[in-house]
N, C-alpha and C positions, 0 to 999 in steps of 0.2 A: 504494500500500500504506500503510495506516494503522499508526501505532505507538501502543501504549498501555502505560501503566504501572500496575501493581497495587501498592498500598501495604497494609501491615498495618492492620487496622481502627483501632487506637489512634493510629497516626500520621496517618491520614486525618482523624480528629476534631481533633487538634491543628493540623494544617495548615489546616483550615477556620476555626478560631477564633483562633489566635494570629497576630499580625502577624509577618511574616518579614523579617529584615534582608537586605540585598543581598549579604552576605558568604557566598559559597558555600564558602569555605575552611573555615568552621566546621562544615559538615555532615559526616556520616560517623559511624563508630563508633570510640570511643576507649577507651584505658586512661588512668586518671588516676593518675599515679605521684607518690608523695611522696619528697622528696629524701633524708631522713635514713635511711630503711630500704630504699629502692628497691622498696617494695611498692605495691600499687594499692588504690584505693577499691573496696570490695566490699560487696555486700549479703549479710549473714551468713545462710547456710542456703538461699539461693535461694528465699526466701519470696515470697508474692504479696500478703500483707495489708498494710494501712496500719500505720505505726508500727514496721515491722520494722527491726531494728538494722543499722547500717552500721559496718564496721570496715576495718582494713587487712588485705590478704592477698597472697600471692604472685600475680604477674601471670600467671595461668593462662588458657588459652583456654576460658573459660566465660562464658555470657551474664550471670551475676550479677556479673561483674567488668568488663563492658563497658558503656559509656555513650554516649548520643547527646547532643550539645550542640545544643539547640534555641534559636536566636536569637529574642528577643522584640522587641528594638529595636536601636539601634546600640550599646548599652552592655551590657544585661543578657541573660541566657540561662537556660534551664532545663537541668538535668542529669537525663536519663532513663535508667534501667536498661533494658538490652535485654531481659532475661528477664521482667520484670514490667510494663514500660511505666509504672512509677511513678517519681516524681521525688525527688531528693535534697531534703530538707526540714529546716529548723531547727525543732526541737520547741519549742513554747512561744510566748509572746507578745512584747510590745514593752516596753522595749527588749530586744534580745537580750543576755543576760548571758554572761559567761565560762563555759566548760565546759558549755554547753547541748548535750544529745544531738542528733545528726544521724541522722535516720531516713529511710525511704522513705515516700511518701504519694501518693495519687492526684493526678496533675498538675492544676493549676487549668485550668478550661475557658476563662476569660477573665481574663487578668492585668490588664487595664485597668480592671476594675470594683472594684479594691481588695481587700485581704486576702490578697494573694499574695506579699508581700515576702519571706516566709520560704522561698520556693521559688526566688527569683531570685538570680543570682550575676553578678559581673563580675570580669574579670581586671585585675591590675595587675602589671607587670613587677617582679621582685625582683633577680634576678641572671641570668647567662647561661642562657637557656633555661627558667628557672623563673618562677612567678607566685604572687601571692597570689590566692586566691579569696575575694572579699569578698561577704558576704551583704547583700542590699539591706535586710534588716530591721535590720542593724547598720552601715549606711553613712551617715555624716554628709553625704556629697555627694548623696545621693538627694533628689530634689525630690518631696516627698509632699503638699504643701499642696493640690493640686488633685484628689487621689484620695480619694473618700469612705471613711471608716473607717481611713485610714492615719495614723500618727503619725510626726513627725519625730524621728529618733534623734540625741541630742546627745553621745554618748560617742565613744571612739576607734573606728576601723573594726574590724569583727568578721570574722574569717577562718575558713575551714575549717582544722582542725588535728588532728593525731594526738596524742591525750592521752598525755603522759608521755614522748614521744620514744622509745618502745619499738620492738623489732624482731620481735615475735612475731606470727604470723598470728592474727587474731581480736581484736586490741587496738583499743580504742575510737577513733572519730572524733567530735570535738565542735567547738564554736566556741571561739575565743580572740581576744585582741587581735592585730592584724596586726603582730607583732614579727618582726624579721629573724633568725629561727632556722630550721634545716632542717626541723623537723616542722610548719612552716607554709608551706613552699615546695612547689609542685605543678608538674607538667608533663603536658600532653596528649600522648600517643603513639598513633599509629594502631594499632588492634587487629587 
């Protein structure tokens, strides 16, 4: 008896184009919870278009609050919303400045060809169970010299952050320096 697996069309494309890391512990569906408010990363309005706003929201059982963590290499990964199959994206160019909006955008087809840094994230432990999520576009540790069209970023690391350390549903998610404060601390929890 043969066993077969059927994947959603968007996942099949990503699986064929993106290199996959050996860490199967990273696969699955996640809530991405911020420390200061206990709320989750959320795509505002369950929209499907590019550049749709991302905010914090109560961690409800809805696909626009759930993410897939798609490994790209041993360090970086994409964050893909379940509802739209679009990725968390730092809006704008290089270098990534403070308070840059974070939106959803069509996931890059081939991250190795350059121009995808604003889609890529890495974790760095902060405190018990929490992490910084550092954008490759604002990561001074990123080695970009061999990728066409990429620029080396020379500033401090740039992290995913909840603007203003507020507690309301719908409040903005942006980038900021990776400072050790609770509105820059995140945690992946199984959805």
